[in-house]
N, C-alpha and C positions, 0 to 999 in steps of 0.2 A: 167380235168384229170380223168382217170379211177379209180374206187373205188378199193382200195387194199383189197384183201381177208383177212379175219380174220385168224391169225395163228391157226393151229389145237390145239396147247396146250392151247390157250386162250379159244377156244370153249369147250374143255374138262373141263377147270376150271369152266366155266359158268354152264355147265351141272351138275357137281358135287356139286356146290354151291346150285343149285336148288333142288337137291334130297331130303334133309331133309324137305324142305317146301312142296314138292309134297307129301311126306309121311304124314306130319302133317295135311294138308288140304284135303287129300283124303276122299271122302264121306261127306265132310262138306259143309255147305252152305255159300256162299260169296255173299253179297248183294252189288251191285255197283250202286251208283247214277251217272248217265251219263249226263253231261251238259257242258256248257261253250264252249271254243274253240274246244274241242274235238268233238263237234257236228257240227262244221262249217268248219274247215280246212280239206281238202280232205285227206291229208296224215294221219292226226290224226284219222279221221273216219275209215280209212282202218286198222290202227294199233290197234284201239280199238276192231274192229270186230275180228281180228285175235287173240287178247288176250283172248276174251271171248270164242272163239271156242277151243283154246288150253286148257283153264281151264277145259272145259267140257271133252275134250279128255283124260286128265290125271286124271279124276275121281272127280273133284270138282263139286259142284252144284251151278253155277252162276245164279243169279237173277238180272236182270237189271231194274232199275227204271229211267225214263228219264224226263227231263224238256222240255221246249219249249217256254219260255216267249218271246224271240226275234221273233220267227216265228209267234206267235200269234199277236204280235204288228205290224208286217209287213202286215199281211192280214187285220187287222182292218184298217190300214192306206189305203190300196188299196180300201177297200169298203167305205171309208169315215166315219168310225165310230170313234168318238173321244174317247180317252182313258183317264180316270181319275184315279189317284192313291191316296190312303189314307194310311198314315203310311207305305208307301212302297208297298202296296198291290193294285192290280188292281181291281177297282170297276167293278163287273161282273153282269150286268143285264141279262135278259133272252136271248136277242139277242147276247150279247157278249159270253154267255155260249155256244150258238150254235156254234160259231166260235171256242171257246176253244175245244169243243168236236171234231170238224172237224179236227183241227190242231193236237192236242195231240193224240187223239184216232185214227185218220186217217193218215194224211200226215206224221207226224214225226214218229209215232209208226211203220207204215208199211215200212218206209224207213230204220229204224234200223233193223227190222226183215229181210228185203230183203238183207241188207248188211251182216248180220251175216250168213244168208243162203248161200250167194254167196261164202263165205269163208269156207263152209263145215259144218256149224252148222245146228241145227234143231230148229229154234226160232219160238215162238208162241206169237203173240201180244195180249195184254189184256188191258182193263181198269177195274177199281174197280167195274164197273157196271156188268161185266160179272160174273154171278153166285152170284151177290151181295156180292163179297168177301171183298170189302172195304166199310164199313159202315161209313158214315160221319154225322157230325152235323154242323150246321151253325156256322161260326166263328163270335164271338161277339168282335167288336173292340171298345175299350174305349179310349177316349181322355180326359186327365186330365182337370178338370174344374178349372176356375180361382178362386183365393181366397178360400172361403169355399164352393163353389158350388160343387154339385155332378158331378162325371165324366160323360162325354157325350157319349152315346151309338150311334155308327155310323153304319148304314146299308150299307154294301158293296156288297150285293147281294149274288150270288151263289159262295161264297168263304167259304170253309169248313175246318174242322180239322178232324183227324181220331178219330172215336168213337170206332171201333173194326175191326179186320181183321180175316177172316176165312181162315186158311192156306190150307184147303183141296185141292183147285184147283191148287195152286202152287206146293204142295207136289205131286199131281198126275202127273203134267208135269215133275217135276224133276225125279220122279221114271221111267218115260217113256223115259228118255234121251232127253227131250226137254229143251229148254232154254226160260224161261218166260221173256218177255219184257213188262213192265207195265207202262201205262200212269197214272199219278196221279189224277184220277177222281174217286170220290166216290159217293155213292148213299145214300140219307137220308131216314128216316122213312116216309117222305112225298112223296117219289118217285122221288124227284128232284135230278139232278146231281149237284155235287159240285166240284169246282176246288180246289185242295189241293197242298200246297207247296211240291215239289218233295223230298226235303231233309227230311221233316217230314214223308212222306210216306215211304221212304227208311229206316229211323231209326225205325219206328214202325213195318215195315215188318221184319227187321232184328231181332227185339225183339221177334216177334211172331213165326218166324221160328227157333229161337234159333241159329242164325247164328254164325259162328266162327269169321266172320269179316265183318265190314261195311266199304266200301270205298266211300268217298265223293269226286268226281272230281270237281276241281275249277280252276280258272285262276290265282292262286297265288301259290308260293312254299309251303305254309303252314303257321304255326305260326312262326313269326320272333320276335327276341328280339330287343331292341333299337339299337343294332349295326348291325342289318340286318342278324343275324345268325339264321339259321333254328333250331327250338326247336323240339325235338322228345323224345319218351320214357316217356311221361308225364302220371302221374296218376291224379285222380280227384282233389286231394288236391292241386297239383301244378297248375292245370288249373284254379281252383278257385282263387288262388293267382295272377295269371297272369291277370285274369279278374279284380280283385280288384285294381291292380296297374295300370290298363289302357293299358297294353301291348296288350291284346286282346280287340279289340273295333270295332265299325262300322259294316261293312258287314260280318266280320269274326265271330262276336258274335253268330248269329243264327246257323251257321254251327257247332260251337264248342258246343253250348247248345244241339244241335241234337246229336252230338257224345257222349256227357256226358250222356244224357238220355238213349242212346242205351246201353252203357257199364254198367250203373247202372241197366238197365233192363235185364242184362244177356248176352249181346253180348260179345264175347271174347275180341275184340279190335276194335277200329275205327281209320281210317286213313284219314286225309285230304290230298289229293294228287294233284300234279300239272298236270292238264290235258293237258297242253301245251307241255308236254314231250312225245315223241313217245313211245309207249308201256309202259306207266306209270303204268298200272295195273299189267303187268307182272313183272316190276322192283320192284314194291312194294311187290308183293307176293313171288317172287322167289329169291330175293337177300338179303344179310345181311344188306346192308345199306338202302334199300328201297328208296322211293321218296316221301317225305312229312312228316307230323307230325303224329306220332303214339300216340294215347291215349289208354292206357291200362286199362282194367277193372279188377275187383276182380277175375273174372273167368279166365282171361288170365295170371294172375301173377304166 
């Protein structure tokens, strides 16, 4: 069946609903962590690119940080490199790090840049090694010891955490009407490259840039209660209570912690959005209902 056109009155309602949000976020920085199904499904990839371009055209300063774990895993499988995980993190020796840099800083990053540019944007791809703007330190992984034994320190190679971010390069691109697209690779004082969790990079970057909003795209609707109802409009106290009673658990915990750290560090608000929804970013930014779980910080209250 042919698609029925949207009634003009409904279009007008959508535009007027978006107006206060366009005014609110004009000139402000929005950091988006791009990942999950939105990076794989073709329709979702196209809608994400259009969302980012529109954000820039109406005066926002979007900054994209992307992941790429599945793409790294597929290439490692193709070259016969065995992957080992410790505490959910990929053990990254020097050879694996070469693959990580090639996939994140090359294949994935340039695909996103090209996609945004094809839709009328002016995207520029970066890794944290460019200009040394993401300084990293080696991540220390501890495994609790048995009985009274000391915790075991496990070396997982070139896996890092953010030590510091110099915002000058991103600020320069924003002011020049470019859209930064950032692969989560940092550089240590030893000159080595380190793979960093993309959520953590996005959160720390949002803090450093004093972003108005952090958007974390995932493959879930957001934080759900025991009845499956989406929870939103949460403050830090309410989130901590949901963690304590077990409502927030498993793979959602790191994302929520990242969001909490960002808002406590000065970001206006953080939202965990369902990246499986077309135009999820625009729906979150430009509508009253949004799509996902909003975590409000003291600055945004």
